[in-house]
SETOR-40399 format. One record per residue (C-alpha): residue in one letter; x, y, z. Coordinates in steps of 0.5 Angstrom, whole numbers, padded with zeros to 4 digits, always signed. Each point is the difference from the previous one (the first is absolute). Example, Ala and Ser with C-alpha at 12.3 -4.5 7.8 and 13.67 -1.06 7.14 Angstrom:
2
a+0025-0009+0016/s+0002+0007-0002/
This chain:
377
m-0107+0173-0151/r-0003+0006+0003/t-0005+0002-0005/t-0003-0007+0001/l+0000+0000+0007/t-0003+0007+0000/k-0005-0003-0004/s-0001-0005+0005/a-0001+0005+0005/q-0005+0003-0004/a-0004-0006-0001/l-0001+0000+0007/v-0002+0007+0001/q-0007-0002+0002/a+0003-0003+0006/n+0004+0006+0002/a+0006-0002-0002/s+0006+0005+0000/t+0007+0000-0004/q+0006+0004+0002/v+0006+0000-0005/y+0007+0002+0004/s+0006+0003-0003/s+0004-0007+0002/g-0004-0003-0005/i-0004-0004+0005/t-0008+0000-0002/a-0005-0001+0006/v-0007-0002+0000/a-0004+0000+0006/l-0006-0005-0001/p-0006-0001+0005/a-0001-0006+0004/s-0006-0004-0001/s+0002-0005+0006/p+0003+0001+0007/a+0007-0002-0003/c+0005+0005-0003/q+0006-0001-0005/i+0006+0003-0003/a+0003-0002-0006/v+0006+0003-0003/s+0000-0002-0008/i+0008+0001-0003/k+0002+0000-0007/a+0004-0007+0001/g-0003-0006-0004/a+0002-0005-0005/a+0001+0005-0005/n+0006+0003+0003/e+0003-0007+0000/t+0006-0001-0005/a+0002-0007-0003/s+0005-0001+0006/t-0005+0002+0005/l-0006-0004-0002/g-0005-0001+0006/a+0003+0005+0004/a-0006+0004+0001/t-0004-0006+0002/f+0006-0002+0005/t+0001+0007+0003/r-0007+0001+0001/y+0000-0006+0005/t+0006+0002+0004/v-0004+0007+0001/g-0002-0001+0008/l+0007-0003+0002/s+0005+0003+0005/n+0001+0007-0001/f+0004+0005+0004/r-0005+0001+0004/n-0003-0007+0002/t+0001-0007-0001/a-0004-0004-0005/t-0003-0004+0007/l-0001+0006+0004/q-0004+0003-0006/q-0004-0006-0001/r-0002+0000+0007/m-0002+0007+0000/v-0005-0001-0006/n-0003-0006+0003/l-0001+0002+0007/m-0003+0007-0002/g-0005-0004-0005/g+0003+0003-0006/e+0002-0003-0007/f+0006+0001-0004/e+0001-0002-0007/t+0003+0002-0007/f-0003-0001-0007/g+0001+0003-0007/n+0000+0000-0007/r+0005+0000-0006/e+0001+0008+0001/r-0001+0001+0008/t+0001-0004+0007/v-0005+0002+0005/v+0002+0000+0008/s-0006+0000+0004/i-0002+0000+0007/s-0007-0001+0003/a-0002+0000+0007/g-0006+0004+0005/p+0000+0007+0001/k+0004+0000+0006/a+0006-0004-0003/i+0000+0002-0007/e+0005+0006+0002/e+0005-0003+0004/l+0000-0006-0005/t+0001+0004-0006/t+0006+0004+0004/d+0003-0006+0003/v-0001-0005-0005/l-0002+0002-0007/v+0005+0006-0001/p+0006-0003+0003/s-0001-0006-0005/i+0000+0005-0006/n+0006+0005+0002/q+0004-0004+0005/p+0001-0008-0002/l+0006-0004+0002/f+0000-0006-0005/l+0003-0005+0005/k+0003-0006-0004/y-0003-0005+0005/e-0007+0003-0001/m+0000-0001-0007/f-0003-0008+0000/h-0007+0002+0002/p-0001+0005-0006/w+0003-0005-0005/s-0004-0005+0002/q-0007+0004+0000/a+0002+0004-0006/k+0001-0007-0004/a-0006-0003+0003/a-0004+0006-0002/g+0000-0001-0007/s-0003+0004-0006/c-0005+0000-0005/p+0001-0004-0006/v-0005+0004-0004/d+0002+0007+0003/n+0007-0002-0002/a-0002-0002-0007/f-0004+0006-0001/h+0005+0005+0002/q+0006-0004-0005/a-0005+0001-0006/s-0002+0007+0002/f+0006+0004+0002/t+0007+0001-0002/g+0005+0002+0005/g-0001-0001+0008/l-0007-0001+0000/s+0001-0006-0004/n+0004-0003+0006/n-0003-0006+0004/n-0003+0002+0007/g+0002-0005+0005/f+0006-0003+0003/t+0003-0007-0002/g+0007+0000+0003/g+0006-0001-0004/y+0005+0004+0005/g+0005-0004+0003/s+0000-0008+0001/e-0006-0003+0003/n+0005-0006+0003/p-0001+0000+0007/a+0008+0001+0001/m+0000+0006-0004/l-0006+0004+0003/e+0004+0005+0004/e+0003+0002-0007/r-0007+0001-0003/d-0003+0004+0006/e+0006+0005-0001/i-0002+0000-0008/l-0007+0002+0002/e+0002+0005+0005/n+0004+0004-0005/l-0006-0001-0005/a-0005+0003+0005/r+0004+0005+0003/n+0002+0003-0007/f-0007-0001-0003/h-0003+0004+0006/h+0005+0005+0000/s+0000+0001-0008/h-0008+0001+0000/y-0003+0001+0007/g+0000+0008-0001/t-0005+0005+0001/e-0001+0002-0007/d-0007-0002-0002/m-0001-0003+0007/v-0008+0000+0002/v-0002+0000+0007/v-0007-0003+0001/g-0004+0001+0006/s-0007-0003+0002/g-0003+0002+0007/v+0006+0005+0002/s+0000+0007+0001/e+0003+0004-0006/s+0005+0003+0005/f+0003-0007+0002/l+0000-0001-0007/q+0005+0006-0001/k+0004-0002+0006/v+0001-0007-0004/v+0002+0004-0006/t+0005+0004+0004/q+0003-0006+0003/l+0001-0004-0007/q+0003+0007-0003/y+0006-0002+0004/n+0001-0006-0005/t+0007+0000-0003/f-0001-0005-0006/f-0001+0001-0007/n-0005-0002-0006/k+0004-0002-0005/a-0004-0002-0007/g-0001-0006-0003/v+0000-0002-0007/a-0005+0005-0004/s-0006-0004-0001/k-0005+0001-0006/f-0006-0004-0003/h+0002-0006-0004/a-0006-0004-0005/g+0004-0006+0001/q-0003-0007+0002/v+0001-0006+0004/r-0003-0007+0000/i+0001-0005+0005/a-0003-0007-0001/r-0003-0003+0006/p-0006-0005+0002/g-0007+0002+0002/a-0004+0006-0003/t+0003+0005-0005/v+0000+0007+0001/a+0003+0006-0004/v+0002+0007+0004/v+0000+0006-0005/g+0004+0007+0002/i-0002+0006-0004/n+0004+0006+0001/a-0003+0006+0004/t+0006+0004+0001/g-0001+0007-0001/t-0008-0001+0001/d-0003+0003+0006/s+0000-0005+0005/a-0008+0000+0001/v-0001+0000-0007/a+0004-0007+0000/g-0003-0002+0006/v-0007+0000-0003/v+0002-0003-0007/a+0003-0006+0005/a-0006-0001+0004/g-0004+0000-0007/l+0004-0006-0002/g+0000-0003+0007/g+0007+0001+0001/k+0004+0005+0004/v+0006+0006-0001/v+0007-0002+0002/s+0003+0006+0002/y+0007+0003+0001/t+0004+0006+0000/g+0000+0002-0008/n-0003-0007-0002/q-0008-0002+0001/v-0003-0006-0004/i-0007-0003+0000/q+0000-0007+0001/f-0006-0005-0001/s-0001-0007-0001/a-0004-0005-0005/h-0001-0007+0001/s-0001-0002-0008/p+0001+0003-0006/a-0007+0002-0001/e+0000+0004+0007/l+0006+0004-0002/s-0003+0002-0007/a-0006+0002+0003/k+0004+0004+0006/l+0004+0003-0006/g-0006+0002-0004/s-0003+0003+0005/l+0005+0006+0000/a-0003+0002-0007/s-0007+0002+0003/f+0002+0001+0007/d-0005+0000+0006/v+0002+0005+0004/a-0006+0001+0005/s+0001-0008+0002/a+0008+0001+0000/l-0001+0006+0005/t-0005-0004+0004/n+0005-0006+0001/a+0006+0005+0001/s-0003+0004+0005/l-0003-0007+0004/a+0007-0003-0001/q+0003+0007+0004/a-0005-0001+0005/i+0001-0007+0001/q+0008+0001+0001/l-0001+0006+0004/g-0005-0003+0004/s+0003-0006+0002/g+0003+0002+0006/d+0005+0005+0002/k+0006-0004-0002/a-0002-0001-0007/a-0001+0007+0000/v+0007+0002+0002/a+0003-0005-0004/a-0004+0002-0006/v+0003+0007+0001/a+0007-0002+0002/t+0001-0003-0007/g-0004+0005-0004/q-0005-0005-0002/v-0006+0005+0001/s-0003+0005-0005/n-0006+0005+0000/v-0005-0002-0005/s-0006+0004+0002/g+0002+0006-0005/v+0002-0004-0006/i-0003+0003-0007/s-0003-0005-0004/d+0003+0002-0006/e+0007-0001+0002/v-0002-0007+0002/s-0003-0002-0007/a+0006+0004-0003/f+0005-0004+0004/a-0004-0007-0001/a+0000+0001-0008/e+0008+0001+0001/a+0001-0006+0004/a-0004-0004-0005/a+0005+0002-0005/s+0007+0000+0004/a+0005-0006+0001/k-0001-0005+0006/s+0004-0004+0004/l-0003-0007+0001/v+0001-0006+0005/v-0003-0007-0001/f+0000-0005+0005/g-0002-0007-0001/d-0001-0002-0008/v+0005+0004-0003/h-0003-0001-0007/a-0007+0002+0003/f+0000+0008-0002/p+0003+0004-0006/q+0006+0004+0000/n+0001+0007+0004/s+0001+0003-0007/e-0007-0003-0002/i-0004+0003+0005/
């Protein structure tokens, strides 16, 4: 992930971003601000890919417990601090990473980072009586069925896990809620202690000084948690078909693992798709709404229009990084940015030709008989 994050920072060099890697395993990325608001985001290698058969949903549920009472503050006090100082505390992530973020004005960002963000990561308490709200929030958040089906079709191992929380821990009988909350307390504590360590942790700052970013890294280095690896993942050319009323769509995955992320990004842009990137795995994802459209997109790989694809990739990157400070921070924190400015056309053409002949994953929603089998595309 450090390589991905380094490339993410390089993509922002024109905006005077800087990257620093520390011996503790933490990478710090300083981004300039395009607005008066400031933001600190901590990206932790703790996602659904780290779940096992007995802890499904733990990553999502634990993410919703971040910010509750810790050894420094109660949850109520932290919430009041954030609200009264005009800040915003939030968590988000993908299958590989959990991101904990605080946004505020320049006069409040340092205090809120030190008193709210860092203790929430380093010193959580996991009190039983506070588990109800994260339980209800995590269940209400749901998950994307297309995203879940695509990962099931495209990966083996932890990356094939669903990204969401559906309950299943203890009884939901009103008379048994205390027992359920005890189970959830242990679930969140164990997942946090096992996966919220500093290995490959990334701290992204926007509108803050590099010296303060270094102070945040120093505080996070006192973290005593682990980074236990999940089940190893790799690309799998599988398929999932889900019948449902309405429009029919096919989502295709092409293995791009081992290919330069910028080259993969240009090919993805030429197909009207994107690169789904994780440590050691990256897959091009694109969609088609008819067999003819699918055939046309796959056929274009044989005589790939590099110039148009590069223009589309550059525009997509500019939109992503120019959509505001929060969008740029989120993209860098999850490693979804690559620098396409130095891409070599011959490498793009060669990979496009290779992708045309490679095995592909396939997800079909709607009329499950409308598209050919993945072995036929």
